[in-house]
KOLTI-567626 format. One record per residue: z, y, x of N, C-alpha, C in turn. Coordinates in steps of 0.05 Angstrom, whole numbers, plus 5000, padded with zeros to 4 digits. Atoms other than C-alpha are relative to their C-alpha. Last residue first. Example, Ala and Ser with C-alpha at 12.3 -4.5 7.8 and 13.67 -1.06 7.14 Angstrom:
<nodes>
499949764984514349795273501450224985500049765018515649105246500050245018
</nodes>
This chain:
<nodes>
501149965028947290137988500749764982498749775012951990098049499050054971497450095008949689388066501550244986500150195021942389588064502849924991500649855025943490218105500049814975497749845007946989798159499550154974498050195010941389278160502550154991500950105027936189828165502149814989499749795019939990168222499249914972497249975004940589528262500650204978499050225017933289378253502850034995501149965025931490078279501049784980498549785012936089978338499150074971497350105008933189308353501750214987500250205023926089578351502749914991500949855023927690198395499949814975497649855010931489768445499350154974498350195012925489298451502550144989501250075025920889888464501849794985499949795020925590188515498849924974497349985011926389498549500250244981499550185023918889388555502750054987502350015020916489958599501049844976500949745005921890198649497950014977497749835008925889558650499150284992499450075029919389158651502350164989502149915016917189508715500649964970499949705000923889398747497950124982497749915018924088668725500350305000500850015029916988568753502450084983502549845006918588818823499350004971499349715004925788558823497550174995498749965025923387838808500850294997501950025024918287838863501450054974501949774999923388098914498149994977498749755007928887618893498250234999499250005028924486998893501250264991502449985016921087178958500650004970501049725000927687308992497650044983498149845016930386628971499250294998500550065027923986288997502050164981502249865012924286659063499749944970499349755014931286459084497750124984497650025015930685729103500750244985500550145025923585769123502449984983501149815019925186319175499449864973498750025026929885839210498950194979499650285009927886059280501450004972497350124996925386759292500149724988499149994973919187099263502949905002500350264986914986989201500850045030501849994977917187589159500249735016502550145005920187419092498250005023499550295001927287589113497549834993500150134974924888279135500549705000502750024989923388459062499949875027500950294999930388309036497349965012498050164985933288999054499149715002500449944971926989359031501949845018502450124990927189008964499650045029499750294999934489178952497549865011498250064978933289908971500549705003501449974975927189948926501849935024501950224996930789668865498750015028498650254998936690138871498249765006498450004975932290748885501549745004501850064978927290588830501449985027501150265003932690538778498249925023498150214990936491138806498949714996499549984971929991548798502149815010502350134985927791288730500550025029499150244987934691438699497749875017497649974983933992158678500749765016500449814980926892118652502350035019501950104980928091458618499550205022498650194982934391718585498249895021498349844982930592328559501549815019501749844982924991888530501850145021501350204982929891398497498450145022497950114984934291958468498849805020499349814979928092328444502249905019502349984981925691718407500550185023500250254984932591568377497750035020501450235012933592278354499749775018502949945004938692728386498849754987500549705004946292828395497150054995498149885019949092108387499350304995500850045027942691798416502050124979501649795010944292098484499249984970498749754998950191668503498450224986497850005019947291008479501550265000501249975027940691168515502450024980500849725004944591288580498950054972497549845001947890598577499550294995498850035026941290278560502650154997501749885020937790558621501449994973500149714996943190428673498550134977497449905006944589728645500050315003499749985030937089588644502750114993501849785008936689728719500250054970498649754993942789298734498350244991499149865023939688718697501350275005502249875015935488488756501050174975500949774988941588368801497950154983497949794998945887888761498850265012498649975026940587408735502050225001501549815016936487538798501550044973499149744992941887178839498650224983497349965011940286548800501150285006500349955028932986628818502650044985500949735003934886698891499450074970497649834997938886058886499250294997498550015026932685708858502450165001501349835020928885968919501349994973499449724990933985658966498750194981497449915011933885008924500850285011498050194991926384948934502850114991497349945009920485268900501949795009498850185021914285168942502750094992497450104992911385788977501249814979500350294998903985908968502649885012499350074973905186658981499749705006501749844981901286858918500649925030502950075000903986278877498450155020500150274989911386398897496949895000499849974971910287138885500049735014502549894988907587018815500250025030502250205001913286538797497650115013499350224981918687028822497749795000500649914973915187618786500649785022502949974997915287248720499250095028501150264993922487008730496950035002499750044970924587738733498849745007502249854987921487808663500450005030502550165001926187258640497750155013499950254983932187648667497549834998501149944973930388338637499749745017502850065001931488068567498650065026500550264989938888068585497149924999499949994971939288818573499349735013502349844992936888748500499950025031502250175001941888178490497450155009499950184977947288638514497749795001501349894978944489118461500549855027502949965001945888668403498950115025501350254994952888368410497050035001502350055018956589028416498949735009498950055027963089258446497849964979501349835019958989548504501149974972500249714990963689308558498850174979497349875000965888658524500050295008499149965028958688488504502850125000501449775012956288618575501150044972499149764986961488148606498950244987497249965009960087598555501150265012500049905027952587668566502950064990500949734998953687588641500050134972497849834991957786968629499250305002497949985020952386668586502250175008501149825021946886838637502050024977499949714990951086528692499050204979497349925002951985888651500450285010499449975028944485818643502950104995501449775010943385928717500650074971498649774991948885438737498650264990497649975016945684908692501650265008500849915026939085038725502350034982500549714998942384988794499050114973497549854997945284318777499750295000498650025026938684048749502750155003501249835019935084298811501350004973499349724994940083978857498750194981497149965004939683288824500750295005499549995030932083318819502950064994501349755012931383518893500550014970498149784996936582988914498750274990497750045016932382448882502050225003500849945029925882718910502549964982500049715006928982758980499450064971500049844977930482018981500250294993497449914994928581648918499850195024500449824977922181438884502750155004499249735005923880828840499350165026501449844978920880128831500750304995500749725004925179648791498750125024501449894976926878908783499050294993498049904980931978638733498850095027497349905010926778268693501850065023498350195013919978188727502650124990497450044988915678798741501549774985498750195017908178818727502649925013499450244986905979448763501649824982500950245015902979938713500549755016499050025029906980548734499349744987498550255003905880438809501049964972501450224987900380968818501349724996502450095017903181438767498649775012499050115024910081438802497649924982499150264994906481568868501049844976502450184996902582138839500949735007501350055026908982458811497649825003498350195014912582378878498749934973500450264986906782728913501749784985502850095008906983298861499549735013500150105026914583358868497349894991498650255003914583398943499749894972497149985009909383928951501249734992499350145025903283818994502850054992500949845022900684309047500449864973498649755002904984019102499150154977501449764989902283319092501550254995501549855020907482779076498750255014500049704996910782249116498150124981502549884990912281549090500350295005499849724992917981079074497250095010502749934989918180429036500150305005500749704999925280189027497250015011501749954976926879469004499150304999502249805004932479308956498650035026501549954975937478748945497950204994502950075003942178798885498750075028500350304998949878788886497149914996499050115026950179528863499349704999498849815016945979718925500749884972498850095025943879278981501250244986498349825013939179389039501149894974499650075029936278839081502150194988497549915012933479079148500149904971498649834981928278829197502650094989500449715006926378239152501650185019497749905014926477569189499550294993499349734990919777269208502350104981500149795021918176529202500850265013500149724992916875909245500050194976502149835011918875209224500450285010500049734988922974649257497650164990502649874999924274019217500250295009500449735012930573619229497150085003498249985023933072899245499750274986499850265014927872649294501750034974502250035018925873349317500049744985499749835022932873449345497749974980501449744995932372849389500250174975502549945015937572329377498850255010501549754992943072019419497550024984502949975007948071489396499050285008501750114978954671329432497150034995498750254987958771769387498449925024498150085020953772249353501349745009498550254997949672609404501949974977497649985018944073109391501549745003498650265005939073159449502550074983497249994996934273769448501449744991499250224982926973569448503050005007499950265014925373979386500949775018497750015016927274599425500249754984497850134985922074439476502649994985500750295000916674609425502149855016499450115027919975279409499349695000501949935021919875449483500949874974502050205007925875409528498250104979501749915021930775839567497749804994501749784994935175409611498550094976502750094992940574959581498450255007501949995022947775209580497349915011502250194997954075139620498250024976501450055024958775739625497749815007502150194992964175809679498649924973500450245018968176439664497749835012502449995016970176909721499749744985500350245015976877049754497650034981500249965029976177599806499749734986497649905011978677569878499950064970499349754986971977479909502450134987502449904985969976949856500850285011499249774985975776529829497650085018500250024970973276039778500750275012500049754985974475919704499949955030497849944982973175339657499750275012498850264989968274959614502350065019498049954980965775519569501449755008497350115007959675279531501950065023498250074978952875609529502749924992498349774993948775989478501849955024501749754998942975489473501850245009502250034981946574829488498450265004498950044973953175009455497849985021498849754989949875299394500949975028502349834995945374679384501150275011501350094976951574229391497650195008498249954976955574619341498649935026499849714996949974659289501650055025502649914989948573909295500150295007500350104972955873729288497450095013498249824983956774199227499749905029501549754994950773859194501650175018499549785018954273189199498550245008500049754986951372579235500350234980497349884999953171899208500150255016498950034972946471579227502850125003500350294993944571459153501349965028497950155012947372149136499949715007497449954986942972499186502449844988500050144974936872149158502650055016500150295005938472349087500249855027497450115006940773049106500049704995500450205020934173229138502749864995498950274993936273849176499549814976499450125026931774469166500949715006499450304995931774869231501049894974498250135020928675559220500249715004500650285005925775919280502149894980497750174998925576679283499149724993500650285004920777249293502449825003499750164976923677949284499349714995497350034991920978349225500049825025500050074972913878589218502949985011502450074986914778909149500449945029500250284998921378889111497549915017497750104984923279609121500049705003498150155015916279819098502349905018498750234988912180359129502049874981498450155021907180879105501149755013497950144985904981329164501949854980500850154977901181789118502349865013497950144986901682169052498849825021497949824990897282719024502349865013500749814980892782308979502550165009498849735006895381708942499350195024501949835015890581118949501050284993502249944981894680769004498050184986499349744986900680818957497850085019500549785019897380278913500750275013502949975005896579788970499550234981501349894976903779918993497050044995499449714999906479808922498650135024501549875021902979138917500450305000502850014993905578918984498350134980500449804979912579138963497250015009500349745012912178728899499550235020502549995016910778098938499550284987502249984981916278248988497350024986499949724990921178378931497850055020501149855021919277708900499850305008502850075001920577358965498550174979501449864978927177718974497049944998501350194982929777508905498450135022498150204991934677978870498849815022500050255015931278638854502049815013497450115005929979348877499849754984500650255017923679638907502549844999498250234999925580338934499049794980500550155024920380878950501849745003498650264999922381399002499649874972500650165023918082019016501349725004499749865025920982559061499549834975502849925008922082089121500450144972501849994977928381919160497250094994501150254993932682109100498250035025502950035004936782739095499149725010500550295003944382679087497049954996500150085028945983409071499149714997497549945012948083579143500349904971498050204991942083199170502750054988500450275010937383599127501949805009497550145004940584279139499549724990499049985027934484619168502549824999497449854999933184719242501250034972500049745011927784179246502850125003497449884995926283549285499850294991500349734992920283209253502850135003497849845010921382459251499850295011499849734992915481999261502450134986498649845021914881249259500750275011499049734994909880839299501450124976498649895024908380089297501250275009498549764993903379809346501150134974497450054987901479079338501550255007498550245008894079219325502649985015499250154976891679929337501849774990501450274999887980169274500849855025499650165024892580759256499049725002498750264992893181039326500249814976501350104975888181639318501249715007502750095007890281769245498749875025499850235017897681789265497249894992499150214983896182279321500249744984502350074983892182729274500749765018502250115017897582739221497749905018499150275007903182829273497949874984500450174977899283419304501049714993502950044995898583749236499549815024501050175020905983649220497049945003499350284996907983919287498949824979497450055011903984569275500649715006500150255015898284729322502849954989501049935027897685449345499849764982501850205014902185329404499150104973502649895007904585949441498349814984499649795018911885709440497450134991499649734987909685069472500550214979502349834999910384399434500850285013499349715002915983909449497550165003502349824994914883159439500850284993499349745010920582659445497950205008501449794987918081949453500850274987499749745014922381349438498650215016499949764984920980629459500350244982499649755014921579919434500050235019502349935017918979259460500150264985502249914981923879189517497550074984500750204980929379179465497850115018500849914975932479549407499349785019502950044996932579269338499050125026500750275007940079159331497149955006500050184977941579799369499249724994499050265009939380229310499849815024497649955012938480969330501449744991500050005030932980749377502850064991502349855010930980839450500050024970499349715004937780649479497750174989497349955012935379989507500650304998498050214998927979969524502650084986501050275005923380559540502349815002497850184992925381299536499149724990500350275010919781819537502349825010497950164987920282569544500049734986499750265012913982959530502249845016498550214986913883709547499949744982498349904979909784329533501449785015497950184993903784119490501750115024497849955017899484659459502549845008498249824986894484669518502650054982501249814981890684059489502250165014498649745002894283749429498850205019500249895026889583159419501150284998502749955008888082989491499950144973501149784985895283089513497150074992498749745010897782649456498950235015501349945025892782099476501150264988502749884993895182129548498650074973499549744990902482039522497350135008499449825023900281459479500550295011502649955014896881129539500550184977501649824983903281209580497450074986498949745003907380909522498350215017500849895026902780309521500950294996502949945000903480199595499150124974500449764985911080249590497150095002499249775016911179749534499750255015502149955021907079259576500750244982502349894987911779329635497850074980499549724996917879229590497650135014498649944975915178559565500250315004501749844981913278469493501750075024500650154977917577919461498250145020497750134986917778209392499049845023499150265010911378599374502349895017502050204995911179329394501049734991499150285003915379889366497649825004502150204994914780639382501149724999498950264994919181169351497849795003501650255007916081849356501549775008499350254987920482479354498249774990499750235017918583199336500449745017499650264989918683889366500249784979502150054980916384609354500349725012499350064974920284769291497749925018502449964982917185099231500849955029499749834978922484829183497450025016501050134977920584569115500350195024502249874987924984879061499249845024499449794981929584379027497550125012497050004998928683958964500950235019499150184978921484108944503050025002497249994992917884418885500649815023499150214984910784588867502850045009498649894977908285258841500749775019501949984979903084948795501350125025500750254987908384678748498250025023497850114984911185388739499249735011500850024973904485668714502149875019502050224998905885528641499149975029498650265004912285938646498049775002498550064977908286508676501649744998501950084977903186488622501549925024500950275008908786518568498149895022497750184995911987128603499249704994499750034972905287478607502249805007502350174991904187348533500249955030499450275008910987628517497949815008498050104982909388248557500949724993501150064974902988338519501949905021501750235001906388248452498749945027498450255002912188708468498149764999498750044975907389268491501749755000501950084980902789178432501449945027500550285006908689208384498049895019497950194990911289838418499349714995501350275001904890228408501949795010501849995023908390898390498649734997498450045024913990718438498450024975499250285002908790618493501849944975502350155009905691298480500749714996500349945029912491648484497649834989498150135016913691278549499850064970500850285002907091498578502049844983502350015018908892218564499149724995499049945027915792128595497749994979498750245012912891778655500950064972502050225006907892328669501349764988501449935025913292868661497949794993502650144996917792538712498450044974501550055024923393058711497249875006503049974995927993008769498649924975501350254990935193078744496950065002501950125019938093758739498649765011502250154988944194008776498249894977501450145021949094538755497649875014502949984999953994768807498849844978501250125024961394888803497150065001502749915005964895018869499049844976500049815021972494948870497150094992498050065021973394318911499650194975501049855024966894388950502049954976498349755004969694199019499150174976501849795009963793719033501650264996502149924981967793249077498450234991498949894975974193189038497950105019498449765005971093128969501150125026501949795007965692648991501650274996501349914977970892229028498050224993498249864983975292188966498650115025499549745012969492008920502050175018502349824997967191468970500550274986500349884974974091158978497850205001497749854989976291028907499450155026498449855020970790778861502150175011501649815016965490598912501650164980500949784983970390298962498550214983497649854993973789848910499250265015499049885025967089618884502350185005501849785004964689468955500750164974499249804981970889038965498250254997497549895008969588658901500950225019500549825022962288578920502650124989501349764989964188298988499450194977498049814988969287838956498750245013498049915020964087538909502050195013501149785015958587508962501950114980500649784983962787099009499050244986497549874994965486638956499550255017499049895025958486478930502650155005501649765006955686379000501150144976499049794982961385899017498450264995497249945008959585478955501150235018499849745011951985508967502950094992501749794986950384929013500850274991499249984970955884428996498650235012497349904998954884568920500950045029499949715006947384508925502850115002501049854979947983838961500050304995502450104985952583518912499150195022499550234983957383878865497549925014502250194998957284578836500849775017499350255011963884918819497749795000497650104987963185518864500749724991500950124974956085638840502349875013500950295003958585748769499349865025497850165007962386378792499349714995499350194979956586678829502249814992502450184995953287018769500849785020499650245018960287298750497649815004497850184991959987758811500149754983500950144976953088078796502149805009502150195008955288248725499049835023498950245012961688538750497949794993
</nodes>
């Protein structure tokens, strides 16, 4: 029951963690209920039928661990030292949590990634093709024998956004060989460094993985910084400041702004005074410019049995020739540059809006050996002293925002799980004291999880956090076995002897249950097969927590039980006297 109630809060989670773990919670819950039914009803029946020992009465003795019993007596004698040392270990582990590093989802170890190539507007298709060929050659030089396939698409259809596609854009799909010793993240970093100083070349990378990033609404890059405000010019100014500060942050590369290097455009500013003198309206100027540049339908014609539109428009022209366009108003004719001023500018690639405010997105990739929370913390520190006008803000969003939201949800689920477990134990033991003794195993499980994350250099993600929640229901099973047996034996013998005898009789099932769970989860940590990153962090958390919680159940819990029982008896004697 304690393992089942741990998963109840998971069912009611919202956001990414709820979408990811809701089905898992239901599956484990019904599996445990089925196994409970089998263990209570089916297994005893099968044992009775298959062994045929209905009338046989045999006496069995538990394995006597003489060494453990002697050590346990010594530990009970020095119980304050045991509790003090274990408490110190717990405090040190809590202080080490910031050094573990956290991320949203595990990073996949896939063998492919995508490069989006963008050259300046107006670049001819032949020039784009030549640049892509050079980039392919550079990739072969950097990767060596690790490269298996490069698929390149130039022109229309090379981007997920059709608005910015053209002869100047391309997409490169890079697939590494199965025997490759170079990770995609390492190759992306080297390739980005080699092409960083090429003028007019804009590259963006997306590592294709087998994780659930797209299902959970993952961004195109792990690091996303949003500059939010009202005026576009002010946002551009703040963006340039943020970009210069992010350049000093270690561990990030390929920093891009959604407003940088937009499409070139011509702005026609009509002089309303001159236009008014000659009785020319702004609408007339716009209409005539559109008809001459975009064309004007003047009729239809029959061409080989098909009706086709007849469109009249002027030939393609330069910006200088644009000023020579003729604008007519009645019998009068004017050149466009006589009544308007033509200026050059660049339009932003994308304009995002949120809550009726404009915002600009700055995206960047991150080194594989960096954790998301540490990089986000360094970026916040770098932009902390930016002088922001009123109603303007700079925030780190994307994966970092979803990481914080998911971690807060899972932390609440963990606390609620502990409360539910305590309620179940209190109802079973009809006591409020010893269920608390059993629950002390949970924080000691956290010790092992933190230590194993540090040893394996695995960042804590939502999969690892789910493993820690599972520990709240799994780790206490050992203490339940031990405390339940102590409660039975203390009625017929002294407290010390009851604790020692319970330890001798329960050490074998405690080790067996922990060892079987650890061995089942151990293959999930091995680096083979696809999606290993998705499952390994959860296994690391549970294995590490079970190792320390088992040791603490055999060492610390007896000492804590002894102290609580002594305190209980003193309080009872005081009330009676």
